[in-house]
A tleap script that builds the chain and sets N, CA, C and O, in Angstrom:
source leaprc.protein.ff14SB
mol = sequence {
  NMET ARG ILE PHE ARG LEU VAL MET ARG ASP
  HIE GLU SER THR SER PHE SER GLY LEU SER
  TYR LEU LEU VAL GLY GLY ALA ILE LEU LEU
  ALA PHE PHE GLU ARG HIE VAL ILE THR LEU
  SER LEU LEU PHE LEU ALA ILE GLY ASP PRO
  ILE ALA SER TYR VAL GLY ILE ARG PHE GLY
  ARG ASP LYS ILE LEU GLY ASN LYS THR LEU
  GLN GLY THR LEU ALA ALA PHE PHE ALA CYS
  SER LEU VAL ALA GLY VAL TYR TYR TYR VAL
  ASN GLY ILE MET THR GLU ARG ILE LEU ILE
  VAL ALA PRO VAL SER GLY LEU ILE GLY ALA
  ALA THR GLU LEU ILE PRO ILE GLY LYS LEU
  ASP ASP ASN LEU THR CYS PRO VAL LEU SER
  ALA VAL GLY LEU THR ALA LEU PHE TYR LEU
  TYR GLY GLY PHE CALA
}
set mol.1.N position { -60.935 14.909 41.881 }
set mol.1.CA position { -59.833 14.161 42.470 }
set mol.1.C position { -59.733 12.752 41.857 }
set mol.1.O position { -58.635 12.228 41.672 }
set mol.2.N position { -60.868 12.159 41.551 }
set mol.2.CA position { -60.809 10.812 40.974 }
set mol.2.C position { -60.019 10.796 39.665 }
set mol.2.O position { -59.278 9.852 39.392 }
set mol.3.N position { -60.182 11.831 38.869 }
set mol.3.CA position { -59.512 11.876 37.572 }
set mol.3.C position { -58.029 12.163 37.702 }
set mol.3.O position { -57.219 11.518 37.038 }
set mol.4.N position { -57.653 13.127 38.550 }
set mol.4.CA position { -56.274 13.597 38.627 }
set mol.4.C position { -55.472 13.041 39.787 }
set mol.4.O position { -54.343 13.479 40.007 }
set mol.5.N position { -56.010 12.099 40.531 }
set mol.5.CA position { -55.336 11.553 41.722 }
set mol.5.C position { -53.898 11.074 41.418 }
set mol.5.O position { -53.009 11.231 42.255 }
set mol.6.N position { -53.671 10.497 40.234 }
set mol.6.CA position { -52.343 9.959 39.906 }
set mol.6.C position { -51.276 11.049 39.769 }
set mol.6.O position { -50.096 10.787 40.000 }
set mol.7.N position { -51.675 12.251 39.400 }
set mol.7.CA position { -50.683 13.298 39.174 }
set mol.7.C position { -50.724 14.401 40.222 }
set mol.7.O position { -49.960 15.362 40.137 }
set mol.8.N position { -51.601 14.275 41.204 }
set mol.8.CA position { -51.702 15.297 42.248 }
set mol.8.C position { -51.095 14.790 43.557 }
set mol.8.O position { -51.088 13.592 43.840 }
set mol.9.N position { -50.602 15.714 44.321 }
set mol.9.CA position { -50.105 15.391 45.646 }
set mol.9.C position { -51.257 15.488 46.630 }
set mol.9.O position { -52.243 16.173 46.357 }
set mol.10.N position { -51.151 14.816 47.769 }
set mol.10.CA position { -52.243 14.773 48.738 }
set mol.10.C position { -52.673 16.165 49.200 }
set mol.10.O position { -53.868 16.438 49.314 }
set mol.11.N position { -51.702 17.048 49.468 }
set mol.11.CA position { -52.045 18.372 50.000 }
set mol.11.C position { -52.771 19.238 48.965 }
set mol.11.O position { -53.398 20.232 49.334 }
set mol.12.N position { -52.701 18.884 47.683 }
set mol.12.CA position { -53.358 19.668 46.647 }
set mol.12.C position { -54.881 19.458 46.620 }
set mol.12.O position { -55.593 20.178 45.919 }
set mol.13.N position { -55.372 18.486 47.373 }
set mol.13.CA position { -56.795 18.258 47.428 }
set mol.13.C position { -57.494 19.328 48.292 }
set mol.13.O position { -58.701 19.535 48.168 }
set mol.14.N position { -56.736 19.997 49.156 }
set mol.14.CA position { -57.317 21.041 50.014 }
set mol.14.C position { -56.689 22.407 49.801 }
set mol.14.O position { -57.022 23.349 50.520 }
set mol.15.N position { -55.795 22.542 48.840 }
set mol.15.CA position { -55.167 23.838 48.571 }
set mol.15.C position { -54.938 23.966 47.061 }
set mol.15.O position { -55.375 23.118 46.283 }
set mol.16.N position { -54.254 25.027 46.664 }
set mol.16.CA position { -53.967 25.236 45.255 }
set mol.16.C position { -53.040 24.138 44.754 }
set mol.16.O position { -52.186 23.651 45.494 }
set mol.17.N position { -53.210 23.756 43.512 }
set mol.17.CA position { -52.334 22.745 42.931 }
set mol.17.C position { -51.086 23.449 42.388 }
set mol.17.O position { -51.052 24.674 42.264 }
set mol.18.N position { -50.069 22.653 42.068 }
set mol.18.CA position { -48.844 23.182 41.478 }
set mol.18.C position { -49.112 23.917 40.177 }
set mol.18.O position { -48.411 24.873 39.846 }
set mol.19.N position { -50.125 23.477 39.435 }
set mol.19.CA position { -50.469 24.120 38.172 }
set mol.19.C position { -50.913 25.561 38.386 }
set mol.19.O position { -50.605 26.422 37.562 }
set mol.20.N position { -51.619 25.840 39.456 }
set mol.20.CA position { -52.040 27.200 39.767 }
set mol.20.C position { -50.831 28.117 39.924 }
set mol.20.O position { -50.809 29.228 39.395 }
set mol.21.N position { -49.842 27.644 40.646 }
set mol.21.CA position { -48.630 28.422 40.850 }
set mol.21.C position { -47.846 28.567 39.533 }
set mol.21.O position { -47.268 29.621 39.269 }
set mol.22.N position { -47.829 27.529 38.724 }
set mol.22.CA position { -47.154 27.593 37.433 }
set mol.22.C position { -47.806 28.624 36.525 }
set mol.22.O position { -47.106 29.346 35.815 }
set mol.23.N position { -49.130 28.707 36.536 }
set mol.23.CA position { -49.840 29.696 35.721 }
set mol.23.C position { -49.521 31.122 36.163 }
set mol.23.O position { -49.347 32.003 35.322 }
set mol.24.N position { -49.444 31.358 37.465 }
set mol.24.CA position { -49.085 32.669 37.968 }
set mol.24.C position { -47.632 32.984 37.551 }
set mol.24.O position { -47.344 34.081 37.071 }
set mol.25.N position { -46.744 32.033 37.737 }
set mol.25.CA position { -45.347 32.230 37.361 }
set mol.25.C position { -45.224 32.491 35.854 }
set mol.25.O position { -44.466 33.366 35.434 }
set mol.26.N position { -45.961 31.738 35.050 }
set mol.26.CA position { -45.936 31.953 33.593 }
set mol.26.C position { -46.442 33.313 33.225 }
set mol.26.O position { -45.895 33.935 32.315 }
set mol.27.N position { -47.466 33.810 33.889 }
set mol.27.CA position { -47.990 35.139 33.619 }
set mol.27.C position { -46.943 36.219 33.944 }
set mol.27.O position { -46.784 37.189 33.202 }
set mol.28.N position { -46.245 36.033 35.048 }
set mol.28.CA position { -45.162 36.976 35.424 }
set mol.28.C position { -44.080 36.952 34.375 }
set mol.28.O position { -43.596 38.004 33.959 }
set mol.29.N position { -43.686 35.748 33.931 }
set mol.29.CA position { -42.662 35.635 32.891 }
set mol.29.C position { -43.070 36.378 31.627 }
set mol.29.O position { -42.304 37.168 31.076 }
set mol.30.N position { -44.303 36.105 31.178 }
set mol.30.CA position { -44.776 36.738 29.935 }
set mol.30.C position { -44.858 38.260 30.052 }
set mol.30.O position { -44.663 38.966 29.062 }
set mol.31.N position { -45.140 38.767 31.235 }
set mol.31.CA position { -45.297 40.194 31.408 }
set mol.31.C position { -43.954 40.937 31.475 }
set mol.31.O position { -43.870 42.095 31.066 }
set mol.32.N position { -42.915 40.285 31.983 }
set mol.32.CA position { -41.688 41.028 32.286 }
set mol.32.C position { -40.394 40.558 31.606 }
set mol.32.O position { -39.377 41.248 31.682 }
set mol.33.N position { -40.419 39.398 30.946 }
set mol.33.CA position { -39.159 38.857 30.471 }
set mol.33.C position { -39.156 38.565 28.973 }
set mol.33.O position { -40.209 38.455 28.344 }
set mol.34.N position { -37.982 38.444 28.430 }
set mol.34.CA position { -37.755 38.201 26.993 }
set mol.34.C position { -37.951 36.719 26.665 }
set mol.34.O position { -37.779 35.868 27.537 }
set mol.35.N position { -38.303 36.409 25.440 }
set mol.35.CA position { -38.745 35.049 25.075 }
set mol.35.C position { -37.686 33.975 25.323 }
set mol.35.O position { -38.035 32.876 25.756 }
set mol.36.N position { -36.425 34.247 25.070 }
set mol.36.CA position { -35.408 33.215 25.314 }
set mol.36.C position { -35.239 32.942 26.810 }
set mol.36.O position { -35.022 31.803 27.222 }
set mol.37.N position { -35.339 33.978 27.600 }
set mol.37.CA position { -35.283 33.856 29.075 }
set mol.37.C position { -36.503 33.053 29.565 }
set mol.37.O position { -36.371 32.182 30.425 }
set mol.38.N position { -37.668 33.348 29.019 }
set mol.38.CA position { -38.878 32.616 29.416 }
set mol.38.C position { -38.732 31.136 29.072 }
set mol.38.O position { -39.013 30.273 29.903 }
set mol.39.N position { -38.298 30.847 27.864 }
set mol.39.CA position { -38.163 29.457 27.431 }
set mol.39.C position { -37.181 28.700 28.309 }
set mol.39.O position { -37.486 27.595 28.758 }
set mol.40.N position { -36.017 29.267 28.560 }
set mol.40.CA position { -35.025 28.593 29.400 }
set mol.40.C position { -35.533 28.414 30.830 }
set mol.40.O position { -35.322 27.365 31.437 }
set mol.41.N position { -36.197 29.425 31.364 }
set mol.41.CA position { -36.720 29.322 32.738 }
set mol.41.C position { -37.719 28.174 32.861 }
set mol.41.O position { -37.696 27.431 33.842 }
set mol.42.N position { -38.593 28.029 31.870 }
set mol.42.CA position { -39.564 26.970 31.911 }
set mol.42.C position { -38.902 25.592 31.633 }
set mol.42.O position { -39.341 24.579 32.177 }
set mol.43.N position { -37.870 25.561 30.803 }
set mol.43.CA position { -37.153 24.311 30.589 }
set mol.43.C position { -36.426 23.879 31.858 }
set mol.43.O position { -36.366 22.688 32.163 }
set mol.44.N position { -35.871 24.842 32.600 }
set mol.44.CA position { -35.212 24.500 33.862 }
set mol.44.C position { -36.222 23.885 34.836 }
set mol.44.O position { -35.905 22.920 35.532 }
set mol.45.N position { -37.424 24.437 34.884 }
set mol.45.CA position { -38.449 23.880 35.753 }
set mol.45.C position { -38.897 22.507 35.272 }
set mol.45.O position { -39.069 21.587 36.072 }
set mol.46.N position { -39.086 22.372 33.950 }
set mol.46.CA position { -39.609 21.130 33.406 }
set mol.46.C position { -38.599 19.991 33.423 }
set mol.46.O position { -38.981 18.826 33.528 }
set mol.47.N position { -37.317 20.316 33.320 }
set mol.47.CA position { -36.283 19.259 33.252 }
set mol.47.C position { -35.444 19.210 34.519 }
set mol.47.O position { -35.270 18.141 35.103 }
set mol.48.N position { -34.928 20.341 34.947 }
set mol.48.CA position { -34.028 20.372 36.106 }
set mol.48.C position { -34.700 19.986 37.415 }
set mol.48.O position { -34.124 19.252 38.218 }
set mol.49.N position { -35.927 20.479 37.637 }
set mol.49.CA position { -36.623 20.211 38.905 }
set mol.49.C position { -36.958 18.728 39.072 }
set mol.49.O position { -36.669 18.162 40.127 }
set mol.50.N position { -37.566 18.070 38.054 }
set mol.50.CA position { -37.841 16.637 38.253 }
set mol.50.C position { -36.590 15.780 38.334 }
set mol.50.O position { -36.585 14.784 39.057 }
set mol.51.N position { -35.538 16.128 37.621 }
set mol.51.CA position { -34.284 15.363 37.706 }
set mol.51.C position { -33.684 15.516 39.108 }
set mol.51.O position { -33.220 14.545 39.706 }
set mol.52.N position { -33.701 16.741 39.616 }
set mol.52.CA position { -33.184 16.962 40.976 }
set mol.52.C position { -33.978 16.168 41.998 }
set mol.52.O position { -33.408 15.580 42.917 }
set mol.53.N position { -35.284 16.154 41.838 }
set mol.53.CA position { -36.136 15.404 42.755 }
set mol.53.C position { -35.869 13.919 42.662 }
set mol.53.O position { -35.712 13.256 43.686 }
set mol.54.N position { -35.816 13.390 41.469 }
set mol.54.CA position { -35.576 11.955 41.294 }
set mol.54.C position { -34.223 11.525 41.864 }
set mol.54.O position { -34.132 10.561 42.625 }
set mol.55.N position { -33.179 12.256 41.481 }
set mol.55.CA position { -31.833 11.889 41.959 }
set mol.55.C position { -31.740 12.088 43.460 }
set mol.55.O position { -31.135 11.274 44.157 }
set mol.56.N position { -32.329 13.154 43.964 }
set mol.56.CA position { -32.291 13.416 45.412 }
set mol.56.C position { -32.984 12.330 46.211 }
set mol.56.O position { -32.482 11.904 47.251 }
set mol.57.N position { -34.157 11.871 45.722 }
set mol.57.CA position { -34.886 10.805 46.415 }
set mol.57.C position { -34.179 9.479 46.275 }
set mol.57.O position { -34.065 8.730 47.246 }
set mol.58.N position { -33.708 9.181 45.093 }
set mol.58.CA position { -33.146 7.862 44.802 }
set mol.58.C position { -31.727 7.689 45.339 }
set mol.58.O position { -31.385 6.649 45.901 }
set mol.59.N position { -30.898 8.738 45.156 }
set mol.59.CA position { -29.471 8.621 45.495 }
set mol.59.C position { -28.986 9.617 46.543 }
set mol.59.O position { -27.832 9.556 46.967 }
set mol.60.N position { -29.847 10.519 46.958 }
set mol.60.CA position { -29.429 11.570 47.868 }
set mol.60.C position { -29.061 11.058 49.250 }
set mol.60.O position { -29.839 10.348 49.888 }
set mol.61.N position { -27.898 11.416 49.698 }
set mol.61.CA position { -27.420 11.013 51.011 }
set mol.61.C position { -27.033 12.230 51.861 }
set mol.61.O position { -27.137 12.199 53.088 }
set mol.62.N position { -26.594 13.284 51.203 }
set mol.62.CA position { -26.057 14.434 51.918 }
set mol.62.C position { -27.024 15.601 51.893 }
set mol.62.O position { -27.095 16.334 50.907 }
set mol.63.N position { -27.772 15.777 52.979 }
set mol.63.CA position { -28.710 16.883 53.088 }
set mol.63.C position { -27.960 18.197 53.168 }
set mol.63.O position { -26.995 18.318 53.923 }
set mol.64.N position { -28.399 19.196 52.390 }
set mol.64.CA position { -27.718 20.501 52.451 }
set mol.64.C position { -28.636 21.628 52.833 }
set mol.64.O position { -28.181 22.618 53.405 }
set mol.65.N position { -29.931 21.514 52.535 }
set mol.65.CA position { -30.867 22.576 52.875 }
set mol.65.C position { -32.259 21.974 52.983 }
set mol.65.O position { -32.840 21.579 51.972 }
set mol.66.N position { -32.791 21.899 54.170 }
set mol.66.CA position { -34.113 21.271 54.339 }
set mol.66.C position { -34.046 19.818 53.924 }
set mol.66.O position { -33.232 19.046 54.431 }
set mol.67.N position { -34.920 19.452 52.988 }
set mol.67.CA position { -34.911 18.067 52.486 }
set mol.67.C position { -34.165 17.958 51.152 }
set mol.67.O position { -34.234 16.923 50.490 }
set mol.68.N position { -33.468 18.999 50.762 }
set mol.68.CA position { -32.690 18.991 49.515 }
set mol.68.C position { -31.336 18.341 49.763 }
set mol.68.O position { -30.731 18.500 50.823 }
set mol.69.N position { -30.873 17.596 48.743 }
set mol.69.CA position { -29.610 16.909 48.865 }
set mol.69.C position { -28.570 17.444 47.908 }
set mol.69.O position { -28.903 18.047 46.888 }
set mol.70.N position { -27.317 17.224 48.234 }
set mol.70.CA position { -26.232 17.627 47.354 }
set mol.70.C position { -26.343 16.906 46.014 }
set mol.70.O position { -26.116 17.511 44.966 }
set mol.71.N position { -26.690 15.622 46.037 }
set mol.71.CA position { -26.775 14.844 44.806 }
set mol.71.C position { -27.887 15.374 43.893 }
set mol.71.O position { -27.697 15.472 42.681 }
set mol.72.N position { -29.029 15.711 44.462 }
set mol.72.CA position { -30.116 16.288 43.681 }
set mol.72.C position { -29.771 17.639 43.089 }
set mol.72.O position { -30.108 17.933 41.942 }
set mol.73.N position { -29.099 18.452 43.877 }
set mol.73.CA position { -28.699 19.778 43.404 }
set mol.73.C position { -27.667 19.676 42.303 }
set mol.73.O position { -27.740 20.424 41.328 }
set mol.74.N position { -26.699 18.768 42.427 }
set mol.74.CA position { -25.730 18.563 41.358 }
set mol.74.C position { -26.387 18.048 40.085 }
set mol.74.O position { -26.002 18.430 38.980 }
set mol.75.N position { -27.378 17.180 40.247 }
set mol.75.CA position { -28.106 16.677 39.071 }
set mol.75.C position { -28.831 17.831 38.383 }
set mol.75.O position { -28.820 17.921 37.155 }
set mol.76.N position { -29.460 18.715 39.158 }
set mol.76.CA position { -30.128 19.887 38.589 }
set mol.76.C position { -29.119 20.775 37.862 }
set mol.76.O position { -29.393 21.268 36.768 }
set mol.77.N position { -27.958 20.974 38.470 }
set mol.77.CA position { -26.909 21.790 37.842 }
set mol.77.C position { -26.509 21.227 36.477 }
set mol.77.O position { -26.457 21.962 35.491 }
set mol.78.N position { -26.227 19.922 36.422 }
set mol.78.CA position { -25.794 19.326 35.159 }
set mol.78.C position { -26.911 19.321 34.131 }
set mol.78.O position { -26.664 19.567 32.950 }
set mol.79.N position { -28.151 19.042 34.565 }
set mol.79.CA position { -29.279 19.039 33.638 }
set mol.79.C position { -29.530 20.437 33.078 }
set mol.79.O position { -29.720 20.592 31.872 }
set mol.80.N position { -29.534 21.456 33.941 }
set mol.80.CA position { -29.776 22.825 33.474 }
set mol.80.C position { -28.632 23.330 32.625 }
set mol.80.O position { -28.857 24.069 31.666 }
set mol.81.N position { -27.403 22.947 32.954 }
set mol.81.CA position { -26.255 23.342 32.114 }
set mol.81.C position { -26.367 22.746 30.728 }
set mol.81.O position { -26.138 23.426 29.727 }
set mol.82.N position { -26.721 21.477 30.674 }
set mol.82.CA position { -26.868 20.821 29.371 }
set mol.82.C position { -28.011 21.420 28.561 }
set mol.82.O position { -27.856 21.682 27.368 }
set mol.83.N position { -29.139 21.634 29.192 }
set mol.83.CA position { -30.293 22.246 28.508 }
set mol.83.C position { -29.918 23.618 27.990 }
set mol.83.O position { -30.214 23.949 26.842 }
set mol.84.N position { -29.264 24.428 28.828 }
set mol.84.CA position { -28.882 25.779 28.412 }
set mol.84.C position { -27.871 25.719 27.260 }
set mol.84.O position { -28.006 26.442 26.273 }
set mol.85.N position { -26.873 24.867 27.389 }
set mol.85.CA position { -25.869 24.775 26.324 }
set mol.85.C position { -26.474 24.400 24.976 }
set mol.85.O position { -26.144 24.992 23.949 }
set mol.86.N position { -27.356 23.419 24.993 }
set mol.86.CA position { -28.019 23.005 23.751 }
set mol.86.C position { -28.899 24.135 23.227 }
set mol.86.O position { -28.915 24.414 22.028 }
set mol.87.N position { -29.639 24.790 24.142 }
set mol.87.CA position { -30.514 25.890 23.707 }
set mol.87.C position { -29.698 27.037 23.100 }
set mol.87.O position { -30.053 27.561 22.044 }
set mol.88.N position { -28.627 27.417 23.754 }
set mol.88.CA position { -27.794 28.496 23.231 }
set mol.88.C position { -27.211 28.137 21.866 }
set mol.88.O position { -27.184 28.967 20.957 }
set mol.89.N position { -26.756 26.923 21.732 }
set mol.89.CA position { -26.154 26.472 20.465 }
set mol.89.C position { -27.196 26.466 19.348 }
set mol.89.O position { -26.963 27.025 18.275 }
set mol.90.N position { -28.334 25.842 19.596 }
set mol.90.CA position { -29.369 25.724 18.559 }
set mol.90.C position { -29.892 27.095 18.134 }
set mol.90.O position { -30.206 27.296 16.961 }
set mol.91.N position { -29.990 28.037 19.070 }
set mol.91.CA position { -30.518 29.362 18.758 }
set mol.91.C position { -29.447 30.383 18.425 }
set mol.91.O position { -29.768 31.542 18.165 }
set mol.92.N position { -28.176 29.983 18.426 }
set mol.92.CA position { -27.090 30.900 18.070 }
set mol.92.C position { -26.941 32.040 19.063 }
set mol.92.O position { -26.642 33.168 18.669 }
set mol.93.N position { -27.144 31.764 20.343 }
set mol.93.CA position { -27.056 32.773 21.385 }
set mol.93.C position { -25.774 32.566 22.183 }
set mol.93.O position { -25.565 31.486 22.736 }
set mol.94.N position { -24.937 33.551 22.252 }
set mol.94.CA position { -23.705 33.541 23.058 }
set mol.94.C position { -22.844 32.294 22.783 }
set mol.94.O position { -22.190 31.782 23.692 }
set mol.95.N position { -22.844 31.821 21.567 }
set mol.95.CA position { -22.117 30.579 21.251 }
set mol.95.C position { -20.599 30.717 21.432 }
set mol.95.O position { -19.922 29.732 21.726 }
set mol.96.N position { -20.065 31.921 21.260 }
set mol.96.CA position { -18.640 32.113 21.465 }
set mol.96.C position { -18.244 32.069 22.939 }
set mol.96.O position { -17.064 31.953 23.268 }
set mol.97.N position { -19.232 32.161 23.818 }
set mol.97.CA position { -19.004 32.108 25.284 }
set mol.97.C position { -19.767 30.938 25.925 }
set mol.97.O position { -20.014 30.948 27.130 }
set mol.98.N position { -20.131 29.955 25.138 }
set mol.98.CA position { -21.012 28.895 25.618 }
set mol.98.C position { -20.427 28.075 26.775 }
set mol.98.O position { -21.165 27.581 27.628 }
set mol.99.N position { -19.102 27.936 26.794 }
set mol.99.CA position { -18.461 27.185 27.878 }
set mol.99.C position { -18.477 27.929 29.206 }
set mol.99.O position { -18.209 27.348 30.258 }
set mol.100.N position { -18.795 29.218 29.148 }
set mol.100.CA position { -18.960 30.008 30.377 }
set mol.100.C position { -20.427 30.120 30.730 }
set mol.100.O position { -20.819 29.846 31.864 }
set mol.101.N position { -21.256 30.528 29.748 }
set mol.101.CA position { -22.664 30.829 30.056 }
set mol.101.C position { -23.508 29.589 30.327 }
set mol.101.O position { -24.469 29.671 31.092 }
set mol.102.N position { -23.192 28.465 29.738 }
set mol.102.CA position { -23.989 27.260 30.010 }
set mol.102.C position { -23.844 26.817 31.474 }
set mol.102.O position { -24.859 26.583 32.130 }
set mol.103.N position { -22.607 26.694 32.015 }
set mol.103.CA position { -22.500 26.322 33.439 }
set mol.103.C position { -23.059 27.365 34.386 }
set mol.103.O position { -23.629 27.013 35.418 }
set mol.104.N position { -22.907 28.658 34.055 }
set mol.104.CA position { -23.479 29.690 34.902 }
set mol.104.C position { -24.999 29.591 34.877 }
set mol.104.O position { -25.651 29.764 35.908 }
set mol.105.N position { -25.564 29.315 33.710 }
set mol.105.CA position { -27.007 29.095 33.598 }
set mol.105.C position { -27.428 27.897 34.443 }
set mol.105.O position { -28.454 27.939 35.123 }
set mol.106.N position { -26.642 26.840 34.397 }
set mol.106.CA position { -26.915 25.650 35.209 }
set mol.106.C position { -26.887 25.972 36.684 }
set mol.106.O position { -27.702 25.464 37.453 }
set mol.107.N position { -25.947 26.816 37.082 }
set mol.107.CA position { -25.858 27.248 38.479 }
set mol.107.C position { -27.123 28.041 38.880 }
set mol.107.O position { -27.648 27.868 39.980 }
set mol.108.N position { -27.588 28.890 37.991 }
set mol.108.CA position { -28.801 29.651 38.244 }
set mol.108.C position { -29.985 28.690 38.422 }
set mol.108.O position { -30.747 28.812 39.381 }
set mol.109.N position { -30.132 27.744 37.504 }
set mol.109.CA position { -31.223 26.788 37.588 }
set mol.109.C position { -31.176 25.949 38.863 }
set mol.109.O position { -32.197 25.748 39.520 }
set mol.110.N position { -29.995 25.466 39.204 }
set mol.110.CA position { -29.853 24.644 40.409 }
set mol.110.C position { -30.093 25.448 41.674 }
set mol.110.O position { -30.703 24.946 42.618 }
set mol.111.N position { -29.628 26.679 41.711 }
set mol.111.CA position { -29.816 27.529 42.889 }
set mol.111.C position { -31.270 27.839 43.107 }
set mol.111.O position { -31.737 27.825 44.246 }
set mol.112.N position { -32.014 28.125 42.034 }
set mol.112.CA position { -33.426 28.466 42.187 }
set mol.112.C position { -34.250 27.252 42.610 }
set mol.112.O position { -35.286 27.401 43.258 }
set mol.113.N position { -33.798 26.061 42.250 }
set mol.113.CA position { -34.475 24.846 42.674 }
set mol.113.C position { -34.142 24.533 44.122 }
set mol.113.O position { -34.974 23.975 44.837 }
set mol.114.N position { -32.976 24.870 44.555 }
set mol.114.CA position { -32.489 24.554 45.891 }
set mol.114.C position { -33.083 25.440 46.977 }
set mol.114.O position { -33.488 24.950 48.031 }
set mol.115.N position { -33.135 26.741 46.721 }
set mol.115.CA position { -33.440 27.700 47.757 }
set mol.115.C position { -34.944 27.935 47.876 }
set mol.115.O position { -35.568 28.410 46.926 }
set mol.116.N position { -35.540 27.609 49.033 }
set mol.116.CA position { -36.980 27.868 49.220 }
set mol.116.C position { -37.230 29.349 49.516 }
set mol.116.O position { -36.438 30.002 50.195 }
set mol.117.N position { -38.325 29.854 49.003 }
set mol.117.CA position { -38.723 31.223 49.293 }
set mol.117.C position { -40.002 31.174 50.122 }
set mol.117.O position { -41.108 31.093 49.588 }
set mol.118.N position { -39.827 31.224 51.410 }
set mol.118.CA position { -40.981 31.123 52.308 }
set mol.118.C position { -41.717 29.821 52.081 }
set mol.118.O position { -41.111 28.755 51.975 }
set mol.119.N position { -43.012 29.920 52.008 }
set mol.119.CA position { -43.842 28.737 51.756 }
set mol.119.C position { -44.373 28.719 50.318 }
set mol.119.O position { -45.310 27.985 50.003 }
set mol.120.N position { -43.762 29.536 49.450 }
set mol.120.CA position { -44.218 29.578 48.069 }
set mol.120.C position { -43.838 28.291 47.341 }
set mol.120.O position { -42.792 27.704 47.620 }
set mol.121.N position { -44.661 27.863 46.433 }
set mol.121.CA position { -44.449 26.654 45.654 }
set mol.121.C position { -43.318 26.891 44.639 }
set mol.121.O position { -43.211 27.977 44.071 }
set mol.122.N position { -42.490 25.884 44.420 }
set mol.122.CA position { -41.371 26.054 43.482 }
set mol.122.C position { -41.821 26.155 42.026 }
set mol.122.O position { -41.024 26.540 41.171 }
set mol.123.N position { -43.058 25.824 41.726 }
set mol.123.CA position { -43.575 26.031 40.375 }
set mol.123.C position { -43.757 27.517 40.068 }
set mol.123.O position { -43.871 27.911 38.907 }
set mol.124.N position { -43.784 28.328 41.111 }
set mol.124.CA position { -43.807 29.783 40.963 }
set mol.124.C position { -42.400 30.357 41.096 }
set mol.124.O position { -41.964 31.142 40.253 }
set mol.125.N position { -41.706 29.973 42.132 }
set mol.125.CA position { -40.417 30.600 42.422 }
set mol.125.C position { -39.299 30.223 41.449 }
set mol.125.O position { -38.495 31.074 41.068 }
set mol.126.N position { -39.247 28.963 41.048 }
set mol.126.CA position { -38.147 28.518 40.158 }
set mol.126.C position { -38.123 29.284 38.846 }
set mol.126.O position { -37.084 29.847 38.505 }
set mol.127.N position { -39.228 29.333 38.085 }
set mol.127.CA position { -39.113 30.029 36.808 }
set mol.127.C position { -38.890 31.540 36.958 }
set mol.127.O position { -38.159 32.136 36.167 }
set mol.128.N position { -39.515 32.160 37.966 }
set mol.128.CA position { -39.374 33.612 38.111 }
set mol.128.C position { -37.933 33.953 38.535 }
set mol.128.O position { -37.321 34.854 37.960 }
set mol.129.N position { -37.397 33.250 39.520 }
set mol.129.CA position { -36.041 33.523 39.954 }
set mol.129.C position { -35.020 33.165 38.877 }
set mol.129.O position { -34.022 33.867 38.709 }
set mol.130.N position { -35.266 32.072 38.146 }
set mol.130.CA position { -34.393 31.718 37.014 }
set mol.130.C position { -34.391 32.811 35.990 }
set mol.130.O position { -33.339 33.151 35.448 }
set mol.131.N position { -35.573 33.384 35.703 }
set mol.131.CA position { -35.666 34.452 34.721 }
set mol.131.C position { -34.909 35.696 35.134 }
set mol.131.O position { -34.287 36.357 34.302 }
set mol.132.N position { -34.961 36.021 36.434 }
set mol.132.CA position { -34.188 37.152 36.936 }
set mol.132.C position { -32.686 36.907 36.737 }
set mol.132.O position { -31.967 37.765 36.224 }
set mol.133.N position { -32.227 35.719 37.154 }
set mol.133.CA position { -30.806 35.393 37.004 }
set mol.133.C position { -30.367 35.322 35.551 }
set mol.133.O position { -29.292 35.809 35.199 }
set mol.134.N position { -31.180 34.727 34.720 }
set mol.134.CA position { -30.831 34.614 33.286 }
set mol.134.C position { -30.839 35.963 32.598 }
set mol.134.O position { -30.033 36.206 31.701 }
set mol.135.N position { -31.751 36.857 33.011 }
set mol.135.CA position { -31.745 38.200 32.439 }
set mol.135.C position { -30.437 38.916 32.768 }
set mol.135.O position { -29.851 39.567 31.903 }
set mol.136.N position { -29.986 38.800 33.997 }
set mol.136.CA position { -28.700 39.406 34.366 }
set mol.136.C position { -27.566 38.788 33.543 }
set mol.136.O position { -26.686 39.498 33.057 }
set mol.137.N position { -27.594 37.460 33.391 }
set mol.137.CA position { -26.578 36.777 32.600 }
set mol.137.C position { -26.592 37.246 31.150 }
set mol.137.O position { -25.536 37.489 30.565 }
set mol.138.N position { -27.772 37.375 30.572 }
set mol.138.CA position { -27.887 37.817 29.179 }
set mol.138.C position { -27.349 39.237 29.013 }
set mol.138.O position { -26.668 39.529 28.030 }
set mol.139.N position { -27.648 40.121 29.969 }
set mol.139.CA position { -27.104 41.489 29.877 }
set mol.139.C position { -25.589 41.471 30.044 }
set mol.139.O position { -24.886 42.166 29.312 }
set mol.140.N position { -25.086 40.711 30.968 }
set mol.140.CA position { -23.650 40.652 31.243 }
set mol.140.C position { -22.853 40.110 30.076 }
set mol.140.O position { -21.767 40.613 29.788 }
set mol.141.N position { -23.370 39.089 29.392 }
set mol.141.CA position { -22.628 38.429 28.329 }
set mol.141.C position { -23.168 38.699 26.936 }
set mol.141.O position { -22.786 38.006 25.992 }
set mol.142.N position { -24.035 39.673 26.776 }
set mol.142.CA position { -24.498 40.068 25.445 }
set mol.142.C position { -25.478 39.131 24.793 }
set mol.142.O position { -25.498 39.013 23.568 }
set mol.143.N position { -26.293 38.460 25.582 }
set mol.143.CA position { -27.268 37.524 25.027 }
set mol.143.C position { -28.450 38.200 24.358 }
set mol.143.O position { -29.162 37.567 23.579 }
set mol.144.N position { -28.676 39.493 24.650 }
set mol.144.CA position { -29.786 40.202 24.027 }
set mol.144.C position { -29.364 40.913 22.736 }
set mol.144.O position { -30.201 41.509 22.059 }
set mol.145.N position { -28.100 40.855 22.399 }
set mol.145.CA position { -27.612 41.578 21.198 }
set mol.145.C position { -28.097 40.969 19.915 }
set mol.145.O position { -27.772 41.463 18.836 }
savepdb mol mol.pdb
quit
């Protein structure tokens, strides 16, 4: 605890840390999903989740679900849309439909950050649920072709 106190939350001293849940989520991703879906899912967690948290804490006024705010969710949507759009463009994936698939991807990322699944940690639920949604999106719009 002395070493990691700055990056750990108080409740993690008596329970599993967020990293434990991330490792389980990463193992699920590696076992069941395609590499582009895995990468985007982890980028959504790494970028969209902290941006949603920061904006929600700093500027959030309108609670929409538990302690989640409209402002934080919108920030996650824009961040995930931007990340997805850049990723699709750089990797040449669905570029002819990028104006459709990037915002839908952002919606997937924001929704998975917003909706709690029981008492499970979002380091597990966000990437796995994002991967499920992105897999459906890839099949629907030909991202696996």
